ZAMARGU-4260 file (C-alpha; in steps of 0.2 Angstrom, whole numbers, plus 5000, padded with zeros to 4 digits):
<rodrens>
0) 5622/5336/5455 | 5607/5342/5445 | 5597/5344/5460 | 5610/5356/5467 | 5612/5366/5452
5) 5592/5368/5450 | 5591/5375/5469 | 5606/5386/5465 | 5598/5396/5450 | 5581/5392/5443
10) 5573/5385/5460 | 5583/5396/5471 | 5571/5401/5485 | 5577/5419/5487 | 5576/5421/5468
15) 5558/5414/5467 | 5551/5426/5481 | 5558/5440/5472 | 5551/5436/5456 | 5534/5430/5461
20) 5533/5447/5471 | 5541/5458/5457 | 5529/5451/5445 | 5513/5457/5455 | 5519/5474/5458
25) 5512/5488/5446 | 5527/5499/5450 | 5538/5486/5441 | 5526/5484/5427 | 5525/5503/5424
30) 5545/5504/5424 | 5545/5491/5410 | 5532/5499/5400 | 5542/5516/5402 | 5557/5508/5396
35) 5549/5499/5381 | 5540/5515/5377 | 5555/5525/5377 | 5565/5513/5365 | 5549/5513/5352
40) 5549/5532/5353 | 5568/5532/5350 | 5566/5519/5337 | 5552/5529/5327 | 5561/5546/5328
45) 5578/5537/5322 | 5569/5529/5306 | 5562/5545/5303 | 5577/5555/5305 | 5587/5542/5295
50) 5577/5544/5280 | 5570/5527/5279 | 5557/5532/5267 | 5569/5528/5253 | 5564/5516/5239
55) 5579/5507/5237 | 5585/5491/5248 | 5601/5499/5250 | 5594/5514/5258 | 5583/5504/5269
60) 5598/5495/5275 | 5609/5509/5278 | 5594/5517/5288 | 5592/5500/5299 | 5610/5501/5303
65) 5608/5519/5309 | 5592/5514/5319 | 5601/5500/5327 | 5616/5510/5332 | 5605/5523/5340
70) 5594/5511/5350 | 5608/5500/5355 | 5617/5516/5363 | 5601/5522/5371 | 5599/5503/5379
75) 5616/5502/5384 | 5615/5519/5393 | 5600/5516/5403 | 5607/5499/5409 | 5623/5508/5414
80) 5611/5521/5423 | 5599/5508/5430 | 5611/5494/5434 | 5619/5503/5449 | 5603/5508/5456
85) 5595/5490/5457 | 5611/5481/5463 | 5619/5495/5474 | 5607/5490/5488 | 5617/5475/5491
90) 5630/5484/5499 | 5619/5489/5514 | 5602/5481/5512 | 5609/5464/5516 | 5619/5468/5531
95) 5606/5482/5538 | 5590/5471/5536 | 5586/5464/5553 | 5582/5447/5543 | 5599/5444/5537
100) 5606/5434/5553 | 5591/5424/5551 | 5595/5420/5534 | 5612/5413/5539 | 5604/5402/5551
105) 5593/5394/5537 | 5598/5378/5529 | 5602/5388/5512 | 5620/5386/5508 | 5632/5401/5505
110) 5630/5397/5485 | 5612/5400/5486 | 5612/5415/5497 | 5625/5424/5486 | 5617/5417/5469
115) 5599/5422/5476 | 5605/5440/5480 | 5614/5443/5464 | 5601/5436/5452 | 5587/5444/5461
120) 5595/5461/5458 | 5598/5457/5440 | 5580/5450/5438 | 5573/5468/5435 | 5588/5472/5422
125) 5585/5455/5412 | 5565/5460/5412 | 5570/5477/5404 | 5582/5469/5392 | 5569/5456/5387
130) 5556/5468/5385 | 5565/5478/5371 | 5570/5462/5360 | 5555/5465/5349 | 5560/5483/5346
135) 5577/5477/5340 | 5569/5462/5330 | 5561/5475/5319 | 5578/5481/5312 | 5581/5464/5305
140) 5567/5465/5292 | 5575/5480/5283 | 5593/5471/5282 | 5610/5479/5287 | 5608/5473/5304
145) 5612/5454/5308 | 5607/5444/5322 | 5625/5442/5329 | 5626/5460/5331 | 5609/5461/5341
150) 5615/5447/5351 | 5632/5455/5355 | 5623/5472/5360 | 5612/5463/5372 | 5627/5452/5379
155) 5637/5468/5381 | 5622/5476/5392 | 5619/5460/5403 | 5636/5458/5407 | 5639/5475/5412
160) 5624/5473/5424 | 5631/5457/5430 | 5648/5465/5434 | 5640/5479/5442 | 5630/5466/5453
165) 5644/5455/5457 | 5654/5470/5463 | 5641/5475/5474 | 5639/5457/5481 | 5657/5456/5484
170) 5657/5472/5494 | 5642/5467/5505 | 5650/5450/5509 | 5667/5455/5513 | 5660/5470/5522
175) 5672/5482/5514 | 5659/5497/5516 | 5645/5504/5524 | 5631/5514/5520 | 5642/5528/5514
180) 5649/5515/5502 | 5634/5516/5491 | 5637/5534/5488 | 5654/5530/5481 | 5648/5515/5471
185) 5638/5527/5459 | 5653/5539/5458 | 5665/5525/5453 | 5653/5518/5440 | 5651/5536/5432
190) 5669/5541/5433 | 5675/5524/5426 | 5663/5525/5411 | 5667/5544/5407 | 5686/5544/5410
195) 5690/5528/5400 | 5680/5534/5385 | 5688/5550/5386 | 5705/5543/5387 | 5702/5532/5372
200) 5694/5546/5362 | 5707/5559/5365 | 5723/5550/5367 | 5723/5533/5361 | 5710/5531/5347
205) 5717/5541/5333 | 5735/5540/5331 | 5744/5546/5315 | 5726/5549/5307 | 5720/5531/5309
210) 5706/5527/5319 | 5705/5510/5326 | 5701/5500/5342 | 5713/5501/5356 | 5717/5490/5371
215) 5704/5500/5380 | 5689/5494/5369 | 5689/5477/5377 | 5686/5485/5395 | 5673/5498/5391
220) 5655/5493/5387 | 5652/5508/5376 | 5670/5505/5367 | 5664/5487/5364 | 5647/5493/5358
225) 5656/5504/5346 | 5666/5491/5338 | 5649/5481/5334 | 5637/5495/5329 | 5651/5506/5320
230) 5663/5493/5312 | 5669/5505/5298 | 5671/5520/5308 | 5680/5511/5321 | 5690/5496/5313
235) 5699/5483/5321 | 5719/5484/5319 | 5727/5475/5304 | 5729/5457/5310 | 5746/5455/5299
240) 5753/5468/5310 | 5749/5457/5326 | 5756/5440/5319 | 5771/5441/5331 | 5759/5444/5347
245) 5752/5429/5356 | 5735/5422/5353 | 5726/5432/5368 | 5733/5449/5361 | 5727/5445/5343
250) 5710/5439/5350 | 5708/5453/5362 | 5711/5468/5349 | 5703/5458/5334 | 5687/5453/5343
255) 5685/5467/5357 | 5666/5464/5359 | 5668/5445/5362 | 5683/5450/5374 | 5673/5462/5384
260) 5659/5449/5387 | 5671/5435/5392 | 5682/5445/5402 | 5667/5453/5410 | 5660/5436/5414
265) 5675/5430/5421 | 5678/5444/5432 | 5660/5442/5439 | 5665/5424/5443 | 5681/5429/5452
270) 5670/5440/5464 | 5655/5428/5466 | 5664/5413/5470 | 5675/5419/5484 | 5660/5428/5490
275) 5650/5411/5491 | 5665/5402/5500 | 5669/5415/5513 | 5651/5420/5516 | 5646/5414/5534
280) 5665/5414/5540 | 5666/5432/5538 | 5649/5434/5546 | 5653/5425/5561 | 5670/5433/5564
285) 5665/5450/5565 | 5649/5461/5563 | 5656/5476/5559 | 5665/5481/5542 | 5684/5478/5538
290) 5689/5497/5539 | 5679/5499/5555 | 5688/5484/5563 | 5705/5492/5558 | 5699/5509/5564
295) 5693/5502/5581 | 5710/5494/5584 | 5719/5511/5579 | 5707/5520/5592 | 5710/5508/5606
300) 5716/5516/5622 | 5710/5533/5619 | 5699/5541/5632 | 5682/5544/5626 | 5682/5563/5630
305) 5699/5565/5621 | 5690/5574/5606 | 5688/5593/5607 | 5670/5600/5607 | 5663/5604/5590
310) 5657/5622/5585 | 5638/5618/5579 | 5630/5630/5568 | 5615/5641/5572 | 5605/5627/5562
315) 5609/5610/5570 | 5601/5601/5555 | 5612/5610/5542 | 5628/5607/5553 | 5624/5589/5553
320) 5622/5587/5535 | 5637/5596/5532 | 5649/5592/5544 | 5645/5573/5547 | 5647/5571/5527
325) 5661/5580/5524 | 5672/5575/5542 | 5687/5564/5542 | 5677/5548/5537 | 5677/5537/5521
330) 5666/5550/5512 | 5674/5565/5517 | 5692/5558/5513 | 5686/5552/5497 | 5678/5570/5493
335) 5696/5579/5496 | 5705/5565/5487 | 5693/5568/5472 | 5697/5587/5473 | 5716/5586/5475
340) 5715/5573/5460 | 5706/5586/5450 | 5716/5600/5452 | 5732/5589/5450 | 5726/5585/5433
345) 5723/5603/5429 | 5741/5607/5432 | 5747/5592/5423 | 5737/5600/5408 | 5745/5617/5409
350) 5761/5608/5410 | 5758/5598/5394 | 5753/5615/5385 | 5768/5625/5392 | 5780/5611/5387
355) 5773/5611/5369 | 5766/5592/5369 | 5749/5598/5365 | 5740/5613/5356 | 5729/5626/5363
360) 5715/5619/5354 | 5718/5601/5361 | 5720/5610/5378 | 5703/5617/5377 | 5696/5601/5372
365) 5704/5591/5385 | 5699/5605/5398 | 5681/5603/5393 | 5681/5586/5395 | 5688/5587/5412
370) 5676/5599/5418 | 5661/5589/5410 | 5667/5574/5420 | 5670/5584/5437 | 5652/5591/5435
375) 5644/5575/5430 | 5651/5567/5446 | 5647/5582/5457 | 5628/5580/5449 | 5628/5562/5452
380) 5634/5565/5471 | 5622/5579/5474 | 5608/5569/5468 | 5611/5552/5477 | 5616/5561/5494
385) 5600/5572/5494 | 5590/5557/5489 | 5595/5548/5503 | 5594/5563/5516 | 5577/5560/5522
390) 5574/5541/5518 | 5590/5537/5528 | 5582/5545/5544 | 5566/5537/5541 | 5572/5519/5539
395) 5584/5522/5555 | 5569/5529/5564 | 5577/5545/5568 | 5565/5554/5559 | 5552/5551/5571
400) 5563/5557/5586 | 5565/5574/5576 | 5546/5576/5573 | 5543/5576/5592 | 5556/5591/5594
405) 5552/5609/5592 | 5561/5608/5575 | 5548/5615/5562 | 5547/5608/5544 | 5554/5624/5537
410) 5568/5624/5549 | 5572/5605/5546 | 5570/5607/5527 | 5580/5623/5525 | 5593/5614/5536
415) 5594/5600/5525 | 5596/5611/5509 | 5609/5623/5517 | 5620/5607/5524 | 5619/5598/5507
420) 5624/5613/5497 | 5639/5618/5509 | 5644/5599/5507 | 5644/5601/5488 | 5653/5617/5486
425) 5670/5610/5485 | 5665/5600/5470 | 5661/5615/5462 | 5676/5623/5467 | 5687/5611/5457
430) 5681/5616/5439 | 5682/5634/5445 | 5700/5631/5451 | 5705/5624/5434 | 5698/5638/5425
435) 5707/5651/5436 | 5723/5641/5432 | 5722/5643/5414 | 5717/5660/5414 | 5732/5665/5426
440) 5743/5655/5414 | 5736/5666/5399 | 5738/5681/5408 | 5757/5678/5412 | 5760/5673/5394
445) 5751/5686/5386 | 5738/5676/5378 | 5723/5683/5388 | 5717/5696/5373 | 5722/5686/5357
450) 5720/5668/5360 | 5713/5664/5377 | 5711/5645/5382 | 5695/5651/5392 | 5687/5668/5391
455) 5691/5677/5407 | 5673/5681/5413 | 5671/5661/5416 | 5680/5664/5432 | 5663/5673/5438
460) 5651/5664/5428 | 5656/5645/5431 | 5656/5644/5450 | 5639/5655/5450 | 5631/5643/5437
465) 5638/5626/5445 | 5632/5631/5463 | 5614/5635/5457 | 5613/5619/5447 | 5620/5608/5463
470) 5608/5617/5473 | 5594/5612/5461 | 5600/5594/5460 | 5600/5593/5480 | 5583/5600/5481
475) 5576/5589/5469 | 5584/5575/5477 | 5576/5581/5494 | 5559/5581/5487 | 5559/5565/5480
480) 5567/5558/5496 | 5553/5564/5506 | 5540/5557/5493 | 5548/5540/5494 | 5550/5529/5509
485) 5563/5517/5501 | 5582/5524/5499 | 5584/5514/5484 | 5568/5520/5476 | 5572/5538/5479
490) 5589/5537/5473 | 5582/5528/5456 | 5569/5541/5454 | 5580/5556/5456 | 5594/5549/5445
495) 5582/5545/5431 | 5573/5562/5433 | 5591/5571/5433 | 5596/5562/5418 | 5579/5564/5408
500) 5580/5583/5411 | 5599/5585/5406 | 5596/5574/5393 | 5581/5583/5385 | 5589/5600/5389
505) 5606/5595/5381 | 5599/5591/5365 | 5588/5606/5364 | 5603/5617/5369 | 5616/5610/5358
510) 5605/5611/5344 | 5601/5629/5347 | 5619/5635/5350 | 5625/5627/5333 | 5611/5632/5321
515) 5605/5649/5329 | 5615/5665/5333 | 5612/5675/5348 | 5595/5667/5353 | 5604/5651/5353
520) 5615/5657/5367 | 5600/5661/5377 | 5593/5644/5375 | 5608/5634/5379 | 5612/5644/5395
525) 5596/5634/5402 | 5604/5619/5397 | 5616/5613/5410 | 5630/5602/5400 | 5627/5615/5384
530) 5630/5631/5395 | 5646/5622/5401 | 5652/5618/5383 | 5648/5634/5376 | 5657/5643/5390
535) 5673/5634/5389 | 5674/5631/5370 | 5662/5643/5361 | 5671/5641/5344 | 5665/5623/5343
540) 5650/5623/5351 | 5642/5639/5346 | 5650/5641/5328 | 5636/5653/5321 | 5642/5667/5334
545) 5660/5663/5338 | 5668/5654/5324 | 5681/5662/5315 | 5676/5670/5299 | 5657/5671/5304
550) 5657/5690/5308 | 5668/5704/5314 | 5676/5705/5330 | 5662/5717/5340 | 5649/5702/5334
555) 5660/5690/5345 | 5660/5703/5358 | 5642/5705/5357 | 5640/5686/5359 | 5651/5685/5375
560) 5639/5698/5383 | 5625/5690/5378 | 5631/5674/5385 | 5636/5682/5401 | 5618/5689/5402
565) 5610/5673/5399 | 5619/5662/5411 | 5616/5675/5425 | 5597/5676/5421 | 5598/5656/5420
570) 5606/5656/5438 | 5592/5667/5444 | 5580/5655/5436 | 5587/5639/5445 | 5587/5650/5461
575) 5569/5654/5459 | 5565/5636/5456 | 5573/5630/5470 | 5564/5642/5481 | 5548/5637/5473
580) 5551/5619/5476 | 5556/5623/5495 | 5540/5632/5498 | 5530/5618/5491 | 5540/5605/5501
585) 5537/5615/5516 | 5519/5617/5513 | 5516/5598/5509 | 5528/5591/5523 | 5516/5587/5536
590) 5503/5579/5525 | 5517/5567/5516 | 5523/5562/5533 | 5506/5558/5540 | 5501/5549/5523
595) 5516/5539/5525 | 5513/5534/5543 | 5495/5530/5540
</rodrens>
């Protein structure tokens, strides 16, 4: 029994191979150094910003609690960003690898294969978490932070990564997806984190002026962490009012952090254990996925030449990127379902406003949150799709076939970019249609001039700005996809670069819009998320210019003109950046390809 447990986890051959190989790679060491350096930088900035130079012990304790809260959020955010990158490869890599069938023929048990695949992908996440332990330990010296809070913070981060990895392993074992499933694996993680948090923040958390934990707190990592690092601002419900409930409800609402860790761990077991039981049985039954198997049955009996001929664009590379990704497949169907769902939410929002269930201010806030979620999903989709555009062809060895054709590097890269942007245009269409619906509603009910939900000029600004940003994200992903030979590395690098740029620009743009006047609008226009927030809700996010009582109406009109011009200039700047990156990619294409084949 003991020997079997040792071979399952600590002496697992798959885990030992990954740990021994990963420990010698300089790239993994650089990743840990960058992660630790970022935590140290956040720690120092947070200590300076919180006024930790106070002489009293109470001041130091308050500063330490604020620092702990900030670095806990940063750590969990980076884990939520990196965990899908490290684990999503299990969906396709284990199946597409030519050594997978050989692995199944070895004496390794199903449990060893499943646990080895899972733990080997969580090894890098665990290494990152362990490297940050000394940073968190510093906050203990000042008081105000308990060891229990630090343990809960790390537990929430690790179980989040564990659940992500278990889900990826289950998808790979049960063959519920294909290479396209990785694409939607990222999207599901982002939508779940953002949407659940917004539902809790806008609809459930504050009822009757009382802010407390809700039933969503125990199923969301950031909400569970918030109950740990902000116990006074986000208190637990009164236990006396829950005396008539059963033990599980009282424990779930009273200890949301422990509930999240426990339920997440149990959910991971529910996905890992069945995967270990049916691994070889499913592998022997069929070499194709479940959905492909069902599709083959439905298509059985049809003639091979019954499908109509397709009209190919002048640039076949662009047509292939746009048409094959957006066709009637898993990815294309999910894309249109996302669009329909987004427009449906906009109609529901207008209905709630028209029926008087929400105010215009609440409508504007919910609309902003809806557009932020839609844009975040679109940005993530554009990044991951473009980051795998070249690496997928390199891994499938179709890139070598393209290189021996008369297709030039300029023709190839422009076709990739045009096809990706064409695929992403419907994602930019959803926020645009949402804004158009609100403007039309204000126009019919006479509020377009006195108190509009959204300024009418946003009908023009928003689609132009979103399209240029998505083109920039596609170009950045293409550049990194050409640079790196592995899809997982290219995706990880693209997501990290996009997240870093948007975070830095977001902090600068938000601060400028709040504190500066017209110049703040110019700075905010070059920050993607800051520009969107100012365009949708300028009174809240640019109070120095648009807040009531800050100036006469002509001042607001001047601010709208400055914002319009600034967004147009920023859109042109992003277009020039895309063109510059495109020229550089065309120039260095042959050299990069030859270096990778050498």
